[in-house]
C-alpha positions in Angstrom: -44.5 118.3 -172.9 -45.3 121.8 -174.3 -43.3 122.8 -177.3 -42.8 126.4 -178.6 -43.1 127.8 -175.1 -41.5 130.6 -173.2 -38.3 129.6 -171.4 -38.0 129.8 -167.6 -36.6 133.0 -166.0 -33.5 132.8 -163.7 -35.8 133.2 -160.7 -38.0 130.3 -161.9 -34.8 128.1 -162.5 -33.6 128.9 -159.0 -37.0 128.1 -157.5 -36.8 124.6 -159.1 -33.4 124.0 -157.8 -34.4 125.1 -154.3 -37.5 123.1 -154.3 -35.9 119.9 -155.5 -32.9 120.4 -153.1 -35.3 120.6 -150.2 -36.5 117.1 -150.9 -33.3 115.3 -152.0 -31.1 116.6 -149.2 -33.3 114.7 -146.7 -31.7 111.6 -148.1 -28.0 111.6 -147.3 -25.0 109.6 -148.1 -25.8 106.9 -145.6 -29.2 106.3 -147.2 -27.7 105.9 -150.7 -24.8 103.8 -149.5 -27.4 101.5 -147.8 -29.3 101.2 -151.1 -26.1 100.5 -152.9 -25.4 97.6 -150.5 -28.9 96.1 -150.2 -30.3 96.9 -153.7 -33.7 97.9 -152.3 -35.7 100.3 -154.4 -35.6 103.8 -152.9 -39.3 103.8 -152.1 -39.1 106.5 -149.5 -37.3 108.8 -151.9 -39.8 108.0 -154.7 -42.7 108.8 -152.3 -41.1 112.0 -151.2 -40.6 113.2 -154.7 -44.2 112.3 -155.6 -45.7 114.0 -152.6 -43.7 117.2 -153.5 -45.2 117.1 -157.0 -42.0 116.5 -158.9 -43.0 113.3 -160.7 -45.6 115.3 -162.7 -43.3 118.1 -163.9 -43.6 117.4 -167.6 -47.1 115.9 -167.5 -50.1 117.9 -168.9 -51.7 120.3 -166.4 -55.2 118.9 -167.1 -54.1 115.6 -165.6 -52.4 117.0 -162.5 -49.0 117.7 -163.9 -47.1 121.0 -164.2 -46.8 121.0 -168.0 -43.2 122.2 -167.9 -40.5 121.6 -170.4 -37.1 119.9 -170.9 -35.2 122.9 -169.5 -37.0 122.7 -166.2 -36.7 118.9 -166.2 -33.0 119.1 -166.9 -32.5 121.5 -164.0 -34.6 119.2 -161.8 -32.6 116.1 -162.7 -29.3 117.9 -162.3 -30.2 118.7 -158.8 -31.5 115.2 -158.1 -28.2 113.7 -159.1 -26.0 116.2 -157.3 -26.4 115.2 -153.7 -25.1 111.7 -153.3 -27.9 109.7 -154.9 -26.4 109.8 -158.3 -28.0 107.5 -160.9 -29.9 105.6 -158.2 -31.8 108.8 -157.3 -32.0 110.0 -160.9 -33.4 106.8 -162.3 -36.0 106.5 -159.6 -37.8 109.6 -161.0 -36.3 110.0 -164.5 -38.6 107.4 -166.0 -41.6 109.4 -165.1 -40.5 112.5 -167.0 -40.2 111.3 -170.6 -40.6 107.5 -170.6 -44.4 107.7 -170.7 -44.3 110.5 -173.3 -46.0 108.3 -176.0 -49.1 108.3 -173.7 -49.0 112.1 -173.7 -48.4 112.4 -177.4 -50.6 109.7 -178.8 -52.8 108.4 -176.0 -56.6 109.0 -176.1 -58.2 111.3 -173.6 -59.6 108.2 -171.8 -56.1 106.6 -171.6 -54.5 109.8 -170.3 -57.2 110.2 -167.7 -56.7 106.5 -166.7 -52.9 106.4 -166.6 -51.3 109.9 -166.1 -52.7 110.9 -162.7 -51.5 107.6 -161.2 -48.0 108.1 -162.5 -47.9 111.6 -161.2 -49.1 110.5 -157.7 -46.5 107.7 -157.7 -49.3 105.1 -157.5 -48.1 103.3 -160.6 -44.5 102.4 -161.4 -43.7 101.5 -165.0 -41.0 99.3 -166.5 -39.9 99.8 -170.1 -39.6 96.8 -172.3 -37.9 98.2 -175.4 -34.4 96.7 -175.7 -33.8 93.1 -176.9 -30.7 91.0 -176.6 -30.3 90.4 -180.3 -31.4 93.9 -181.5 -29.6 96.4 -179.2 -29.9 99.9 -180.6 -31.3 98.5 -183.9 -34.9 98.8 -182.7 -36.4 97.8 -186.1 -35.0 94.3 -185.5 -37.0 93.6 -182.3 -38.7 90.2 -182.4 -41.2 90.4 -179.5 -44.5 89.8 -181.3 -48.0 90.9 -180.4 -50.5 88.6 -182.2 -54.0 90.1 -182.8 -56.7 88.1 -181.2 -60.4 89.0 -180.4 -60.4 92.0 -178.0 -56.7 92.6 -178.0 -53.3 91.0 -178.5 -51.2 88.1 -177.1 -47.5 88.9 -176.7 -44.5 86.5 -176.7 -40.8 87.5 -176.7 -38.1 88.8 -174.5 -36.5 92.0 -173.4 -33.3 93.0 -171.7 -32.2 95.9 -169.5 -35.8 96.5 -168.5 -35.5 98.9 -165.5 -37.6 98.6 -162.4 -39.4 95.4 -163.4 -38.8 94.0 -159.9 -41.1 96.7 -158.4 -43.3 97.9 -161.3 -46.9 97.2 -161.8 -47.1 98.5 -165.3 -45.0 98.0 -168.4 -44.6 100.0 -171.6 -43.9 97.4 -174.2 -42.5 97.8 -177.7 -43.5 95.0 -180.0 -43.9 94.0 -183.6 -47.4 93.5 -184.9 -46.1 92.8 -188.4 -42.9 90.8 -189.0 -39.9 92.7 -190.2 -39.8 90.8 -193.5 -43.4 91.6 -194.3 -43.0 95.4 -193.9 -42.3 97.9 -196.7 -40.0 99.9 -194.4 -38.0 98.6 -191.5 -39.7 101.1 -189.1 -43.2 99.8 -190.0 -45.1 97.2 -188.0 -44.0 98.3 -184.6 -46.6 98.9 -181.9 -46.5 100.3 -178.3 -48.6 99.1 -175.4 -49.0 100.3 -171.9 -50.1 97.2 -170.0 -50.3 95.6 -166.6 -47.1 93.8 -165.7 -48.7 90.3 -165.2 -46.1 88.2 -163.4 -48.0 85.1 -164.3 -47.1 85.7 -167.9 -43.8 87.7 -167.5 -40.8 86.1 -165.9 -38.5 88.8 -164.5 -34.9 88.0 -163.9 -32.7 90.6 -162.2 -29.3 91.4 -163.8 -26.5 91.9 -161.3 -24.5 94.9 -162.4 -21.7 97.4 -161.6 -23.8 100.3 -160.2 -27.2 101.7 -159.7 -28.1 98.6 -157.7 -31.1 100.2 -156.1 -32.8 100.6 -159.5 -33.0 97.1 -160.9 -32.3 96.1 -164.5 -33.8 92.8 -165.8 -34.1 90.3 -168.5 -37.8 89.6 -169.0 -39.4 86.6 -170.8 -43.0 87.1 -172.0 -45.2 84.1 -172.8 -48.8 84.5 -173.6 -49.4 88.0 -172.1 -52.9 89.2 -173.1 -53.1 93.0 -173.6 -56.6 94.4 -174.3 -56.9 96.7 -177.4 -57.7 99.6 -175.1 -54.1 99.4 -173.8 -52.5 100.0 -177.2 -51.0 103.5 -177.6 -51.9 105.1 -181.0 -52.2 103.2 -184.2 -51.1 99.7 -184.8 -47.8 99.6 -186.6 -46.9 103.2 -186.0 -45.1 102.9 -182.7 -41.6 103.6 -183.9 -42.4 107.2 -184.8 -43.9 107.6 -181.3 -40.8 106.8 -179.4 -38.8 109.4 -181.4 -40.6 112.1 -179.4 -38.7 111.2 -176.2 -35.2 110.5 -177.6 -33.7 114.0 -177.5 -35.2 114.8 -174.1 -33.8 111.6 -172.7 -30.3 112.5 -174.0 -30.6 115.9 -172.4 -31.6 114.5 -169.0 -28.9 111.9 -169.0 -26.4 114.7 -169.7 -27.8 116.8 -166.8 -27.6 113.8 -164.4 -24.0 112.9 -165.4 -22.9 116.5 -164.9 -24.6 116.6 -161.5 -22.8 113.4 -160.4 -19.5 114.9 -161.7 -20.0 118.1 -159.8 -20.8 116.2 -156.6 -17.7 114.2 -157.0 -15.6 117.3 -157.7 -16.9 119.0 -154.6 -16.0 116.0 -152.5 -12.5 115.9 -154.0 -11.9 119.6 -153.5 -13.0 119.4 -149.9 -10.7 116.4 -149.3 -7.8 118.2 -151.0 -8.1 121.1 -148.6 -8.3 118.9 -145.5 -5.8 116.1 -146.3 -2.3 117.1 -145.1 0.8 115.2 -146.3 4.4 116.4 -145.9 3.1 119.2 -143.7 0.9 120.8 -146.4 -2.6 120.2 -147.8 -2.5 118.1 -150.9 -4.7 120.7 -152.6 -1.7 123.1 -152.6 0.1 120.9 -155.1 -0.5 121.7 -158.7 -0.5 118.0 -159.5 -3.8 117.9 -157.5 -5.1 121.4 -158.4 -4.7 121.3 -162.2 -6.7 118.1 -162.9 -9.5 119.3 -160.7 -9.6 122.7 -162.3 -9.7 121.0 -165.8 -12.6 118.8 -164.7 -14.5 121.9 -163.5 -14.1 123.5 -167.0 -15.4 120.4 -168.8 -18.4 120.1 -166.5 -19.3 123.8 -166.9 -19.0 123.8 -170.7 -21.0 120.6 -171.0 -23.7 122.1 -168.9 -23.9 125.0 -171.3 -24.4 122.6 -174.2 -27.1 120.8 -172.2 -29.0 124.0 -171.5 -28.6 125.0 -175.2 -30.2 121.7 -176.3 -33.0 121.9 -173.8 -33.9 125.5 -174.7 -33.9 124.6 -178.5 -36.3 121.7 -177.8 -38.6 123.9 -175.7 -38.9 126.6 -178.4 -39.6 124.0 -181.0 -36.3 124.1 -182.9 -34.2 121.2 -184.1 -31.8 120.0 -181.4 -30.6 116.6 -182.5 -27.0 117.6 -182.8 -27.0 119.6 -179.5 -28.9 116.9 -177.6 -26.5 114.2 -178.7 -23.5 116.4 -178.1 -24.8 117.2 -174.6 -25.1 113.5 -173.8 -21.7 112.7 -175.1 -19.9 115.7 -173.4 -21.9 115.5 -170.2 -21.3 111.8 -169.7 -17.6 112.1 -170.4 -17.2 115.1 -168.1 -19.2 113.5 -165.3 -17.3 110.2 -165.6 -13.9 111.8 -165.7 -14.6 114.1 -162.8 -15.8 111.1 -160.7 -12.6 109.2 -161.6 -10.4 112.2 -160.7 -12.2 112.4 -157.4 -11.2 108.8 -156.7 -7.6 109.6 -157.7 -7.6 112.7 -155.5 -8.6 110.6 -152.5 -5.8 108.1 -153.2 -6.3 104.8 -151.4 -9.3 106.2 -149.5 -11.0 106.8 -152.9 -11.3 103.0 -153.1 -13.1 102.9 -149.8 -16.9 103.0 -149.7 -17.0 105.4 -146.7 -15.8 108.3 -148.9 -18.5 107.6 -151.5 -16.5 108.7 -154.6 -16.0 105.1 -155.8 -19.8 104.7 -155.8 -20.2 108.0 -157.7 -17.6 106.7 -160.3 -19.6 103.5 -160.7 -22.8 105.4 -161.1 -21.4 107.9 -163.6 -20.1 105.1 -165.8 -23.6 104.2 -166.8 -24.2 107.5 -168.5 -21.5 106.8 -171.0 -23.2 103.5 -172.0 -26.9 104.4 -172.2 -29.2 105.2 -173.7 -27.0 105.5 -176.8 -23.4 104.7 -177.3 -20.7 107.3 -177.8 -19.9 105.7 -181.2 -23.4 106.2 -182.5 -23.4 109.8 -181.4 -20.1 110.4 -183.2 -21.5 108.8 -186.3 -24.7 110.9 -186.0 -22.6 114.2 -185.8 -20.4 113.1 -188.7 -23.3 112.3 -190.9 -25.9 114.9 -190.0 -23.7 117.9 -189.1 -20.5 117.4 -191.0 -22.4 115.8 -194.0 -19.9 112.9 -194.2 -21.1 109.5 -195.8 -23.1 107.2 -193.5 -20.7 104.7 -192.0 -23.0 101.9 -190.9 
């Protein structure tokens, strides 16, 4: 990720949209409905995005990436989510954009040369072992422990909501190398590794869930995983500060994806409202149908402006915490509400899978839950922007 850089022109933004659209529109509603039914990872879609060069958009140019910023990435992910694939499509490629960012920020030249080109080419797929069942968003309380041994570390512990662990061959793993009670500060003693996902030492258990079936989520149990010291990212015990680099970009991308899903749902609802005739008139002629859809359009458009504002601030090196969190909150709400209104517009048919809006609604729901809750965003804005006392 390049910071303090020039922002893309309108022509450059349109070129990204056109290029991404040319790939994603090859995978239509039938493809994504099938993945929603069978839960198979969208390998064909992942391969197509890799072959078109989109997996390396934010990676350094010297390792085969495009070296572009959050603004371009948000435009890309908005387009990815806007054509029926929703979060299944977005999550297939999202992880490549900022999940591996600790490698880019703190990896050695040898590590970058070894890992980054394979990610860009789609040869490696990485799972992210960050969240733990007893810690949640309180990352300082993770318990997965990496014990120092000759030549590396031996890891034991468990993680939850680990995406793509069914298909990944690599894992980025957040561990403690010093126990919480032995640290001067809660954020000390946390270390990041980028390791082989050794299934002899990592038990992966899929979590059945409401949506995004094609991109698996898992509980993983780690018992005696050896990680060589050469697979540690940065300094031992400094890992918490490394993950902070990707938090604002992740919020921005989730916002862009949620908005894309909402706009897709809104287009479908509008089309249906024009075509569906009841009592000898299209239902879209009724203000009871028109007004909610018009309102959802306004919310989607305004949340997109906040998303672009946050992305542009990040790319020119200015603080964007309030804007990135606000974009995630507003975008997720707008996308979710538009998808629900699309279901309501279709009436009983909105409950039927063949119209796809029920699937978009289930997919959009995830954006309100992850990667940070709405309540923590509100607390952040209250404390950091409004300067109210910390509430937790």
